[in-house]
C-alpha positions in Angstrom: 9.1 13.5 -28.1 8.8 11.2 -24.9 6.8 8.2 -24.3 4.4 8.3 -21.1 5.5 5.0 -19.0 2.7 1.9 -19.6 0.2 1.7 -16.6 1.4 -2.1 -16.8 4.5 -1.1 -16.0 3.5 0.7 -13.0 1.3 -2.4 -11.9 4.3 -4.5 -11.6 6.4 -2.2 -9.7 3.6 -1.8 -7.3 5.2 -5.5 -5.3 8.4 -3.2 -4.6 6.2 -0.4 -2.7 2.8 -1.3 -0.9 4.4 -3.8 1.3 6.6 -1.1 2.4 4.0 2.0 2.6 2.8 2.8 6.2 0.2 5.5 6.5 -1.0 5.4 10.0 -3.6 2.8 9.8 -3.0 0.2 11.8 -0.4 -0.4 14.5 3.2 -0.4 13.4 5.8 -1.9 15.1 9.6 -1.4 13.9 10.6 -5.0 14.8 8.0 -6.2 12.2 9.4 -4.8 9.6 12.6 -6.9 7.5 15.7 -5.2 6.9 17.2 -8.1 4.7 14.1 -8.3 2.9 14.7 -8.5 -0.8 11.3 -9.5 -2.2 11.6 -12.2 -5.3 14.6 -10.2 -6.6 18.5 -11.0 -7.0 21.0 -8.4 -7.7 21.4 -8.4 -11.6 17.6 -8.1 -11.9 17.5 -5.5 -9.4 19.9 -4.0 -11.5 17.8 -4.3 -15.0 14.5 -2.3 -12.6 16.9 0.4 -11.4 18.1 1.3 -14.8 14.3 1.3 -16.1 13.5 3.7 -13.1 16.3 6.0 -14.0 14.9 6.2 -17.4 11.3 6.7 -16.6 12.5 8.8 -13.8 14.1 11.8 -16.7 11.0 11.6 -18.6 9.5 12.5 -15.3 11.5 15.4 -14.3 11.8 16.7 -18.1 7.9 17.0 -17.6 7.4 17.9 -14.1 10.2 20.8 -14.7 8.3 22.1 -18.3 4.8 21.9 -16.9 5.8 24.1 -13.3 2.8 23.3 -11.6 4.3 20.2 -9.0 6.9 19.6 -7.0 8.7 16.6 -5.2 10.2 16.4 -2.2 11.8 13.7 -0.9 13.2 12.7 2.9 15.8 10.3 3.6 16.0 9.1 6.9 18.5 6.5 8.4 20.8 5.3 11.1 24.4 5.8 10.0 25.8 3.9 7.2 22.2 3.3 6.2 23.1 3.8 2.5 21.6 7.1 1.9 24.5 8.9 -0.3 24.6 5.9 -2.6 20.6 5.6 -2.9 20.8 9.7 -4.0 23.9 8.9 -6.6 22.2 5.7 -8.3 18.3 6.3 -8.3 19.3 9.9 -9.8 21.7 9.7 -11.9 21.2 11.7 -15.3 18.9 13.7 -13.9 19.0 17.8 -15.0 20.6 19.4 -12.3 18.7 22.6 -12.6 15.7 21.2 -11.9 16.9 18.7 -8.9 18.9 20.0 -5.2 20.2 17.6 -2.4 20.3 19.3 1.3 22.6 17.8 3.6 21.3 18.9 7.0 24.4 19.0 9.5 23.9 20.4 12.7 22.3 23.7 12.8 24.4 26.8 12.3 23.8 30.0 14.9 21.6 31.9 12.4 19.4 28.4 12.5 18.9 28.5 15.7 17.5 31.7 15.8 14.6 30.7 14.6 12.1 27.8 14.5 12.9 24.7 14.3 11.3 23.9 10.8 13.2 27.8 9.6 15.9 25.9 7.8 13.9 23.3 6.2 11.2 25.4 5.2 13.9 27.9 3.2 15.0 24.6 1.4 11.6 23.2 -0.4 11.8 22.9 -3.6 10.1 25.4 -6.2 7.3 24.3 -8.3 8.5 21.9 -11.3 11.5 20.9 -8.9 12.5 18.2 -6.5 14.2 18.4 -3.8 16.2 15.5 -1.6 16.3 16.2 2.2 19.4 14.1 3.5 18.4 14.1 6.9 15.9 16.0 7.4 13.1 18.5 10.0 12.6 14.7 11.5 16.3 15.2 12.9 15.1 17.5 15.7 12.6 14.8 16.9 15.5 12.1 16.2 19.3 13.3 17.6 17.1 16.3 19.9 15.7 13.7 21.7 18.0 11.1 22.0 20.3 13.9 23.4 18.3 16.3 25.5 21.5 18.7 25.5 20.8 20.1 22.2 17.5 20.9 22.4 18.9 23.2 25.5 20.8 25.2 22.6 17.5 26.0 21.0 16.9 28.9 22.9 12.9 28.0 23.3 11.9 30.0 26.3 12.0 27.3 29.6 8.0 26.7 30.0 7.6 25.8 25.9 9.6 22.8 27.1 7.6 20.0 28.8 7.0 16.8 28.4 4.6 17.5 25.6 7.3 19.1 23.5 7.7 15.8 21.2 4.4 15.3 20.8 3.6 18.8 20.0 6.8 18.5 17.2 4.6 15.6 15.7 2.0 17.8 15.2 3.8 20.6 13.7 5.7 18.8 11.5 2.5 16.9 10.2 0.4 20.1 9.9 3.4 21.5 8.0 3.3 18.3 5.7 -0.1 18.7 5.1 0.6 22.1 4.3 2.5 21.9 1.5 0.6 18.6 0.0 -2.2 21.0 -0.3 -0.2 23.5 -2.5 1.0 21.3 -4.7 4.3 19.7 -3.1 4.5 15.8 -3.0 6.2 14.7 0.2 8.1 11.2 0.1 9.9 9.8 3.6 11.7 6.8 3.5 13.4 5.7 6.1 15.9 3.1 4.9 15.7 0.0 7.7 19.4 -1.5 8.1 20.2 -4.4 11.3 23.0 -3.4 13.5 24.8 -6.2 12.2 24.9 -4.4 8.7 26.3 -1.1 9.9 28.9 -3.0 11.9 29.9 -4.6 7.9 29.6 -1.2 6.6 31.8 0.3 9.2 34.5 -2.3 8.7 34.4 -1.9 5.1 35.0 2.2 5.5 37.9 1.9 7.6 39.5 -1.2 5.4 39.2 0.3 1.8 41.0 4.0 1.8 38.7 5.7 -0.2 35.8 5.4 2.5 37.8 6.0 5.5 36.7 10.0 5.0 33.1 8.8 5.6 34.1 7.3 9.3 33.9 9.0 12.4 34.5 8.0 15.6 31.1 9.8 16.6 29.4 6.9 14.4 30.9 4.4 16.9 29.2 6.6 19.8 26.0 6.6 18.4 25.9 3.0 17.3 26.3 2.1 21.3 22.5 4.3 21.5 21.3 1.8 18.9 18.0 0.9 21.3 17.2 4.3 22.2 17.0 5.5 18.2 14.9 2.4 16.9 12.7 3.1 19.5 12.4 6.7 18.9 12.3 6.3 14.7 9.7 3.9 15.8 7.8 6.8 17.4 8.6 9.1 14.4 6.9 6.5 11.8 3.8 5.7 14.3 3.0 9.5 14.6 3.7 11.4 11.6 2.4 8.6 8.9 -0.2 9.9 7.8 -2.4 9.0 3.8 -1.1 12.4 2.0 2.6 11.8 3.1 3.1 8.3 4.6 6.3 6.6 5.5 8.1 4.0 3.2 10.1 1.6 5.6 12.6 0.4 3.5 14.5 -2.9 3.8 18.1 -1.1 3.6 20.4 -4.7 4.4 20.6 -5.1 0.4 21.5 -1.5 -1.3 20.2 -2.9 -4.4 17.0 -3.7 -3.3 16.5 -0.1 -1.3 17.3 1.5 -4.5 14.7 -0.6 -6.2 11.8 0.4 -3.4 12.8 4.2 -3.6 12.9 4.2 -7.3 9.8 2.9 -7.8 7.8 4.8 -5.3 9.1 8.2 -6.7 8.5 6.8 -10.1 4.3 5.5 -9.0 4.1 9.1 -7.5 5.3 11.1 -10.2 2.9 9.0 -12.7 -0.4 9.7 -10.1 0.5 13.6 -11.4 -0.7 13.0 -15.0 2.3 14.8 -16.4 2.4 16.8 -19.4 4.3 19.2 -21.5 2.7 22.9 -21.6 0.9 22.8 -25.0 0.6 26.4 -26.9 -2.6 28.3 -27.3 -3.6 28.8 -31.1 -2.0 32.5 -31.0 1.3 31.3 -30.1 1.3 28.2 -32.5 0.4 30.8 -35.5 3.5 32.8 -34.3 5.9 29.8 -34.2 4.5 29.3 -37.8 5.0 32.8 -39.0 9.0 32.6 -36.8 9.6 29.1 -38.7 9.1 30.5 -42.2 11.2 33.5 -41.4 14.0 31.3 -40.1 13.9 28.8 -43.4 13.9 32.1 -45.6 17.3 33.0 -44.0 18.7 29.7 -44.6 21.4 29.7 -47.5 20.3 28.0 -51.0 21.7 24.4 -51.2 22.9 24.1 -47.7 21.5 21.3 -45.9 19.8 21.0 -42.2 22.5 19.0 -40.0 
């Protein structure tokens, strides 16, 4: 049986959690958050923490799935080349795919546009005992749609509902929805992978230079890069208006991918540890039945045959 991670280990990880957490209390300015922060770590030590976090996460997920009470929703937002895909691959390596699903949200389909903006995200929520990862999320409806107002026009909203208050209203709707999820047993963890414009430039160049990465590059990425100041302003607005105590934002320094993975993995493990997950215990009647079945199975064994 897997052991429960020690409290001291969780406490040691707090230095990679609390400095990047914003729950809506106090002022928030994105420019105050460094993109190249790496704490007291070097790449080698970060890899050790990443590996330890992966082992802990596997143990937690096994209990989460068996207990079948809580669910975990992980929201990942970032500018293009922010490192979301590689973070998912690195942090969740070894996780049982039966209890974990990744949803990479693209442009909405015609069917999705015939529903409210949260509909397609609601139907993708993780069921009890599962981990759900939104690679981009419902926040795109306050981000890309806001930067590109022509997208909003395609959402078939009655014209009189599209007012100057629509973004404020969407912030309110999202916050209420996330509060509802938390009240029903879904833990919501939201991460903004915060990279610098220069780091994005370097990653784009890497994609162009390496054949194995060229498929990730799109000329649309360059068009969106030209709107960098606008995206940064909208991200600041999103974090400022939708960070709450029940669903805070973690503004993750992402220029160093290895440090971003330490932060994200540490936050996830700390959140799961707080749930006090346990394997379900059989009641007295079931235990007696198990004993009877065990004795029956043991009698079926051939004489002299050793158990493997």
